[in-house]
N, CA, C and O of each residue as an XYZ file, in Angstrom:
628
protein
N     144.730    116.550     -1.390
C     145.325    117.347     -0.333
C     144.830    116.825      1.023
O     143.646    116.528      1.179
N     145.715    116.715      1.979
C     145.393    116.228      3.309
C     144.582    117.277      4.072
O     145.050    118.395      4.287
N     143.363    116.908      4.480
C     142.464    117.839      5.173
C     143.071    118.313      6.498
O     142.916    119.476      6.871
N     143.758    117.418      7.203
C     144.385    117.812      8.460
C     145.447    118.883      8.243
O     145.593    119.798      9.054
N     146.176    118.764      7.156
C     147.199    119.771      6.847
C     146.550    121.123      6.558
O     147.067    122.166      6.961
N     145.436    121.100      5.870
C     144.745    122.358      5.561
C     144.233    123.040      6.826
O     144.377    124.253      6.984
N     143.639    122.267      7.720
C     143.169    122.842      8.976
C     144.351    123.361      9.806
O     144.266    124.427     10.416
N     145.443    122.606      9.824
C     146.609    123.055     10.584
C     147.190    124.334      9.981
O     147.625    125.227     10.708
N     147.194    124.416      8.670
C     147.678    125.654      8.033
C     146.811    126.850      8.454
O     147.320    127.957      8.631
N     145.518    126.624      8.610
C     144.638    127.698      9.078
C     145.004    128.107     10.507
O     145.052    129.297     10.819
N     145.261    127.126     11.371
C     145.648    127.439     12.754
C     146.968    128.205     12.780
O     147.126    129.146     13.557
N     147.897    127.810     11.945
C     149.189    128.503     11.869
C     148.995    129.933     11.369
O     149.636    130.859     11.866
N     148.127    130.108     10.405
C     147.859    131.456      9.887
C     147.166    132.325     10.929
O     147.444    133.521     11.019
N     146.270    131.742     11.713
C     145.639    132.486     12.811
C     146.715    132.961     13.787
O     146.671    134.094     14.265
N     147.678    132.091     14.077
C     148.792    132.459     14.955
C     149.597    133.609     14.355
O     149.919    134.581     15.037
N     149.914    133.482     13.075
C     150.716    134.510     12.396
C     150.006    135.860     12.412
O     150.619    136.885     12.714
N     148.721    135.859     12.089
C     147.968    137.121     12.028
C     147.800    137.744     13.418
O     147.902    138.962     13.570
N     147.547    136.920     14.420
C     147.425    137.442     15.779
C     148.707    138.093     16.248
O     148.685    139.160     16.861
N     149.833    137.443     15.956
C     151.140    137.992     16.318
C     151.415    139.261     15.531
O     151.836    140.272     16.095
N     151.177    139.205     14.230
C     151.445    140.346     13.340
C     150.624    141.579     13.741
O     151.093    142.711     13.626
N     149.400    141.344     14.210
C     148.514    142.443     14.600
C     148.632    142.806     16.077
O     147.795    143.531     16.615
N     149.674    142.297     16.723
C     149.947    142.598     18.138
C     148.788    142.253     19.067
O     148.531    142.959     20.042
N     148.094    141.163     18.756
C     146.995    140.709     19.615
C     147.545    139.856     20.756
O     147.004    139.849     21.862
N     148.625    139.141     20.467
C     149.235    138.294     21.487
C     150.393    137.504     20.924
O     150.935    137.827     19.867
N     150.762    136.464     21.648
C     151.885    135.627     21.250
C     151.600    134.809     20.001
O     150.485    134.833     19.479
N     152.607    134.085     19.520
C     152.526    133.371     18.236
C     151.806    132.031     18.307
O     152.380    130.986     18.000
N     150.535    132.075     18.718
C     149.776    130.844     18.872
C     148.395    130.999     18.249
O     147.753    132.041     18.386
N     147.944    129.949     17.561
C     146.619    129.949     16.955
C     145.983    128.584     17.063
O     146.669    127.564     17.125
N     144.647    128.576     17.085
C     143.918    127.307     17.183
C     142.596    127.427     16.450
O     142.016    128.508     16.346
N     142.132    126.289     15.944
C     140.794    126.234     15.362
C     140.096    124.978     15.873
O     140.724    123.940     16.083
N     138.795    125.095     16.066
C     137.968    123.960     16.457
C     137.172    123.548     15.227
O     136.547    124.381     14.571
N     137.202    122.265     14.925
C     136.545    121.723     13.737
C     135.550    120.647     14.172
O     135.848    119.793     15.008
N     134.373    120.717     13.582
C     133.339    119.700     13.843
C     132.860    119.154     12.513
O     132.358    119.892     11.666
N     133.021    117.854     12.342
C     132.573    117.166     11.144
C     133.054    117.855      9.867
O     132.293    118.030      8.916
N     134.324    118.239      9.866
C     134.945    118.829      8.690
C     134.672    120.297      8.467
O     135.058    120.837      7.431
N     134.018    120.962      9.407
C     133.688    122.383      9.277
C     134.337    123.163     10.427
O     134.241    122.764     11.587
N     134.987    124.259     10.098
C     135.583    125.102     11.129
C     134.464    125.784     11.913
O     133.638    126.498     11.344
N     134.450    125.556     13.210
C     133.441    126.135     14.094
C     133.942    127.442     14.684
O     133.184    128.404     14.805
N     135.234    127.478     15.056
C     135.777    128.669     15.713
C     137.279    128.743     15.523
O     137.955    127.736     15.313
N     137.777    129.962     15.602
C     139.213    130.227     15.533
C     139.592    131.072     16.729
O     138.778    131.829     17.259
N     140.842    130.930     17.146
C     141.311    131.759     18.244
C     142.807    131.957     18.167
O     143.563    131.021     17.907
N     143.222    133.186     18.396
C     144.644    133.456     18.517
C     144.924    133.841     19.968
O     144.011    134.206     20.708
N     146.161    133.759     20.357
C     146.555    134.156     21.698
C     146.235    135.634     21.879
O     146.600    136.463     21.046
N     145.546    135.961     22.980
C     145.138    137.345     23.257
C     145.594    137.802     24.639
O     145.038    138.749     25.195
N     146.588    137.142     25.187
C     147.028    137.427     26.549
C     147.399    138.894     26.734
O     146.914    139.542     27.661
N     148.246    139.419     25.868
C     148.749    140.784     26.067
C     147.742    141.857     25.685
O     147.741    142.934     26.280
N     146.892    141.591     24.715
C     145.938    142.620     24.284
C     144.719    142.707     25.201
O     144.034    143.730     25.227
N     144.447    141.644     25.949
C     143.285    141.648     26.848
C     143.687    141.647     28.325
O     142.835    141.709     29.212
N     145.000    141.576     28.572
C     145.499    141.464     29.951
C     144.850    140.289     30.674
O     144.509    140.375     31.854
N     144.688    139.196     29.944
C     144.060    137.988     30.474
C     145.030    136.828     30.290
O     145.218    136.358     29.168
N     145.648    136.360     31.367
C     146.618    135.273     31.231
C     146.000    133.945     30.798
O     146.726    133.014     30.448
N     144.666    133.845     30.816
C     144.006    132.611     30.361
C     143.593    132.677     28.893
O     143.044    131.708     28.369
N     143.842    133.787     28.229
C     143.397    133.966     26.843
C     144.372    133.344     25.849
O     144.801    133.991     24.894
N     144.715    132.079     26.088
C     145.545    131.340     25.138
C     144.686    130.982     23.927
O     143.459    130.954     24.019
N     145.320    130.713     22.813
C     144.612    130.450     21.558
C     143.573    129.343     21.701
O     142.444    129.483     21.232
N     143.954    128.247     22.345
C     143.033    127.121     22.481
C     141.809    127.510     23.311
O     140.681    127.159     22.964
N     142.033    128.233     24.400
C     140.929    128.643     25.268
C     140.015    129.617     24.527
O     138.792    129.516     24.626
N     140.596    130.550     23.793
C     139.802    131.506     23.007
C     138.946    130.756     21.984
O     137.760    131.049     21.831
N     139.541    129.796     21.291
C     138.800    129.025     20.283
C     137.704    128.180     20.939
O     136.598    128.086     20.408
N     137.998    127.576     22.069
C     136.993    126.766     22.776
C     135.838    127.644     23.224
O     134.678    127.269     23.053
N     136.129    128.799     23.790
C     135.059    129.703     24.241
C     134.155    130.100     23.075
O     132.931    130.112     23.200
N     134.769    130.420     21.953
C     133.991    130.823     20.767
C     133.158    129.657     20.240
O     131.990    129.831     19.890
N     133.757    128.476     20.186
C     133.026    127.296     19.699
C     131.831    126.987     20.601
O     130.749    126.667     20.107
N     132.016    127.077     21.892
C     130.913    126.811     22.825
C     129.784    127.818     22.642
O     128.609    127.454     22.694
N     130.138    129.081     22.428
C     129.111    130.105     22.169
C     128.350    129.774     20.895
O     127.119    129.786     20.881
N     129.080    129.481     19.828
C     128.441    129.215     18.541
C     127.562    127.973     18.572
O     126.490    127.952     17.966
N     128.009    126.943     19.271
C     127.264    125.687     19.313
C     126.238    125.664     20.439
O     125.406    124.759     20.505
N     126.295    126.654     21.323
C     125.330    126.730     22.410
C     125.436    125.586     23.399
O     124.429    125.108     23.920
N     126.678    125.143     23.659
C     126.868    124.020     24.569
C     128.252    124.107     25.192
O     129.191    124.601     24.568
N     128.375    123.626     26.422
C     129.682    123.601     27.077
C     130.470    122.351     26.726
O     131.630    122.224     27.117
N     129.870    121.438     26.006
C     130.556    120.240     25.532
C     130.718    120.325     24.016
O     129.761    120.602     23.293
N     131.918    120.088     23.553
C     132.210    120.164     22.119
C     132.296    118.752     21.543
O     133.342    118.318     21.061
N     131.161    118.048     21.607
C     131.089    116.694     21.071
C     131.397    116.690     19.579
O     131.031    117.608     18.845
N     132.073    115.644     19.157
C     132.430    115.452     17.747
C     133.349    116.547     17.213
O     133.395    116.782     16.005
N     134.074    117.211     18.092
C     134.992    118.271     17.659
C     136.439    117.836     17.862
O     136.761    117.043     18.747
N     137.291    118.385     17.009
C     138.741    118.243     17.167
C     139.322    119.646     17.187
O     138.687    120.600     16.738
N     140.534    119.763     17.713
C     141.197    121.059     17.750
C     142.537    120.946     17.042
O     143.277    119.977     17.212
N     142.822    121.952     16.255
C     144.112    122.099     15.584
C     144.776    123.305     16.210
O     144.205    124.396     16.231
N     145.971    123.112     16.715
C     146.655    124.198     17.390
C     148.095    124.295     16.883
O     148.758    123.285     16.643
N     148.548    125.508     16.731
C     149.870    125.723     16.138
C     150.996    125.240     17.041
O     152.143    125.134     16.606
N     150.671    124.945     18.305
C     151.684    124.454     19.231
C     151.041    123.498     20.229
O     149.872    123.651     20.583
N     151.792    122.539     20.665
C     151.342    121.593     21.681
C     150.757    122.360     22.868
O     151.399    123.279     23.377
N     149.571    122.008     23.312
C     148.916    122.772     24.373
C     149.678    122.763     25.704
O     150.279    121.763     26.096
N     149.630    123.904     26.374
C     150.196    124.021     27.715
C     149.282    123.270     28.688
O     148.201    122.834     28.291
N     149.685    123.110     29.937
C     148.839    122.389     30.894
C     147.440    122.996     31.060
O     146.463    122.255     31.163
N     147.329    124.308     31.085
C     146.016    124.949     31.226
C     145.130    124.620     30.021
O     143.971    124.237     30.182
N     145.674    124.768     28.835
C     144.898    124.511     27.621
C     144.546    123.039     27.490
O     143.451    122.694     27.046
N     145.458    122.186     27.869
C     145.181    120.754     27.833
C     144.003    120.434     28.748
O     143.121    119.658     28.379
N     143.988    121.026     29.933
C     142.862    120.842     30.839
C     141.560    121.335     30.228
O     140.532    120.666     30.330
N     141.599    122.501     29.595
C     140.392    123.060     28.967
C     139.900    122.157     27.837
O     138.695    121.982     27.661
N     140.820    121.591     27.081
C     140.464    120.694     25.977
C     139.768    119.448     26.518
O     138.763    119.000     25.967
N     140.305    118.898     27.590
C     139.655    117.744     28.216
C     138.271    118.109     28.735
O     137.310    117.380     28.490
N     138.154    119.232     29.452
C     136.862    119.652     30.002
C     135.835    119.891     28.905
O     134.647    119.639     29.104
N     136.277    120.373     27.756
C     135.353    120.652     26.644
C     134.895    119.373     25.938
O     133.931    119.405     25.173
N     135.563    118.272     26.182
C     135.161    117.010     25.555
C     135.618    116.872     24.109
O     135.041    116.100     23.343
N     136.632    117.605     23.742
C     137.174    117.517     22.378
C     137.769    116.127     22.169
O     138.400    115.572     23.069
N     137.563    115.572     20.977
C     137.936    114.182     20.709
C     139.405    113.968     20.382
O     139.959    112.911     20.687
N     140.046    114.962     19.760
C     141.434    114.762     19.348
C     142.123    116.107     19.216
O     141.501    117.114     18.878
N     143.432    116.103     19.492
C     144.270    117.287     19.350
C     145.267    117.043     18.228
O     145.949    116.019     18.197
N     145.342    117.991     17.314
C     146.406    118.021     16.313
C     147.249    119.248     16.635
O     146.707    120.341     16.800
N     148.555    119.084     16.725
C     149.412    120.235     17.006
C     150.601    120.256     16.065
O     151.016    119.224     15.538
N     151.142    121.448     15.863
C     152.291    121.619     14.969
C     153.576    121.648     15.796
O     154.245    120.622     15.916
N     153.930    122.779     16.359
C     155.144    122.880     17.163
C     154.986    122.117     18.469
O     153.874    121.929     18.962
N     156.105    121.682     19.021
C     156.090    120.958     20.287
C     156.326    121.912     21.455
O     156.675    123.076     21.260
N     156.131    121.404     22.668
C     156.401    122.233     23.847
C     157.881    122.590     23.922
O     158.232    123.634     24.472
N     158.750    121.750     23.385
C     160.181    122.079     23.342
C     160.453    123.218     22.362
O     161.302    124.073     22.616
N     159.728    123.224     21.240
C     159.849    124.346     20.295
C     159.406    125.646     20.967
O     160.034    126.690     20.793
N     158.317    125.570     21.736
C     157.823    126.756     22.448
C     158.849    127.229     23.471
O     159.089    128.429     23.608
N     159.449    126.291     24.184
C     160.467    126.651     25.179
C     161.650    127.355     24.522
O     162.203    128.300     25.083
N     162.037    126.895     23.336
C     163.150    127.524     22.612
C     162.813    128.952     22.193
O     163.716    129.754     21.952
N     161.510    129.281     22.104
C     161.067    130.635     21.757
C     160.684    131.425     23.021
O     159.996    132.443     22.943
N     161.142    130.936     24.187
C     160.900    131.574     25.494
C     159.467    131.455     25.988
O     159.004    132.311     26.742
N     158.759    130.410     25.580
C     157.444    130.068     26.118
C     157.588    128.694     26.779
O     157.189    127.677     26.212
N     158.152    128.680     27.965
C     158.502    127.423     28.620
C     157.524    127.114     29.745
O     157.433    127.856     30.723
N     156.796    126.018     29.601
C     155.835    125.579     30.608
C     156.386    124.450     31.472
O     155.652    123.876     32.277
N     157.663    124.125     31.317
C     158.246    122.996     32.043
C     158.074    123.147     33.547
O     157.861    122.157     34.247
N     158.163    124.378     34.052
C     158.059    124.580     35.499
C     156.671    124.182     36.014
O     156.539    123.726     37.150
N     155.624    124.354     35.172
C     154.270    123.965     35.601
C     154.171    122.443     35.667
O     153.632    121.890     36.625
N     154.694    121.772     34.646
C     154.691    120.311     34.667
C     155.446    119.802     35.896
O     155.011    118.849     36.542
N     156.571    120.433     36.215
C     157.358    120.026     37.387
C     156.585    120.262     38.673
O     156.608    119.425     39.575
N     155.904    121.389     38.764
C     155.124    121.700     39.965
C     154.011    120.687     40.176
O     153.733    120.307     41.313
N     153.366    120.240     39.099
C     152.287    119.263     39.228
C     152.785    117.942     39.816
O     152.032    117.230     40.480
N     154.045    117.622     39.572
C     154.628    116.391     40.096
C     155.269    116.575     41.473
O     155.788    115.618     42.049
N     155.235    117.794     41.998
C     155.843    118.104     43.285
C     154.770    118.079     44.376
O     153.676    118.601     44.162
N     155.053    117.487     45.531
C     154.073    117.534     46.628
C     153.697    118.984     46.946
O     154.534    119.883     46.872
N     152.438    119.195     47.298
C     151.950    120.553     47.562
C     152.824    121.297     48.561
O     153.056    122.496     48.406
N     153.301    120.612     49.565
C     154.102    121.258     50.606
C     155.450    121.766     50.091
O     156.084    122.601     50.735
N     155.887    121.269     48.935
C     157.191    121.674     48.384
C     157.080    122.568     47.150
O     158.096    122.908     46.545
N     155.865    122.950     46.771
C     155.695    123.772     45.572
C     156.130    125.207     45.817
O     156.141    125.680     46.953
N     156.485    125.886     44.748
C     156.938    127.278     44.830
C     155.806    128.227     45.216
O     156.040    129.249     45.861
N     154.583    127.889     44.820
C     153.419    128.685     45.169
C     152.749    128.030     46.376
O     152.178    126.947     46.254
N     152.815    128.683     47.543
C     152.246    128.073     48.749
C     150.749    127.804     48.598
O     150.021    128.581     47.981
N     150.312    126.690     49.173
C     148.904    126.298     49.160
C     148.515    125.859     50.561
O     149.277    125.181     51.250
N     147.320    126.256     50.969
C     146.847    125.887     52.297
C     145.349    125.647     52.246
O     144.602    126.488     51.747
N     144.910    124.527     52.749
C     143.499    124.191     52.819
C     142.868    125.004     53.950
O     143.440    125.119     55.034
N     141.688    125.564     53.692
C     141.061    126.459     54.655
C     139.538    126.317     54.583
O     138.978    126.407     53.490
N     138.858    126.101     55.697
C     137.398    126.007     55.805
C     136.798    124.893     54.933
O     135.727    125.061     54.349
N     137.489    123.778     54.857
C     137.031    122.653     54.051
C     135.651    122.180     54.477
O     134.789    121.954     53.628
N     135.428    122.026     55.764
C     134.145    121.511     56.248
C     132.990    122.407     55.823
O     131.930    121.911     55.441
N     133.182    123.712     55.885
C     132.124    124.634     55.445
C     131.873    124.511     53.950
O     130.727    124.520     53.501
N     132.936    124.398     53.193
C     132.799    124.305     51.736
C     132.167    122.979     51.313
O     131.468    122.924     50.301
N     132.405    121.923     52.070
C     131.821    120.622     51.734
C     130.298    120.666     51.739
O     129.664    119.873     51.043
N     129.703    121.563     52.498
C     128.238    121.658     52.522
C     127.699    122.070     51.157
O     126.598    121.668     50.781
N     128.456    122.860     50.419
C     128.018    123.266     49.080
C     128.021    122.059     48.143
O     127.106    121.904     47.334
N     129.035    121.208     48.244
C     129.058    119.987     47.434
C     127.872    119.089     47.775
O     127.263    118.499     46.882
N     127.545    118.984     49.046
C     126.408    118.162     49.443
C     125.109    118.732     48.866
O     124.254    117.982     48.394
N     124.966    120.061     48.905
C     123.790    120.697     48.306
C     123.745    120.425     46.802
O     122.669    120.218     46.242
N     124.895    120.423     46.156
C     124.960    120.113     44.722
C     124.478    118.687     44.465
O     123.689    118.452     43.550
N     124.946    117.744     45.261
C     124.548    116.340     45.068
C     123.038    116.170     45.216
O     122.443    115.315     44.560
N     122.419    116.974     46.068
C     120.981    116.868     46.315
C     120.146    117.715     45.357
O     118.922    117.582     45.330
N     120.769    118.564     44.590
C     120.051    119.458     43.672
C     119.410    118.632     42.554
O     120.109    117.966     41.790
N     118.112    118.677     42.465
C     117.374    117.856     41.501
C     117.549    118.357     40.068
O     117.633    117.550     39.142
N     117.605    119.652     39.875
C     117.666    120.224     38.527
C     119.076    120.598     38.079
O     119.246    121.438     37.196
N     120.085    119.974     38.686
C     121.461    120.316     38.307
C     121.771    119.819     36.893
O     121.151    118.882     36.390
N     122.725    120.460     36.288
C     123.221    120.040     34.968
C     124.620    119.473     35.183
O     125.566    120.223     35.426
N     124.750    118.172     35.096
C     126.038    117.531     35.295
C     126.967    117.798     34.116
O     126.530    117.934     32.973
N     128.226    117.867     34.418
C     129.228    118.053     33.367
C     130.507    117.365     33.713
O     131.464    117.416     32.941
């Protein structure tokens, strides 16, 4: 039996159970390290009123707690659907080595979970985006970055 298929079936089942129990949308993810499931997460957006509580983010948060580290070295993630831009960013920040996904972003769009507008916004100049953005007090904020660079006991990530 293909181990990747078994892990993906677990992620799909996490999605099914989360949806069935009205925890959130039809998405599930598991983080695996060296062949062992470290954490599971289902979408919890509606039950927690947290728009960042996507399955991948929930699983990453749990895995980091369990492993006691903000880096998930030697970990892979299995997710029932291709990650959205936010989750993809979180996966990169966590240092996960590989993503396995079942449904595609087009499948998600067909089920009314369409992230295409975010991808389009990222390719649009800031001045033309739908959500206005304005730089403010940059010089003051830069002093904090300088203090960070000089901090001897900082933890780089």
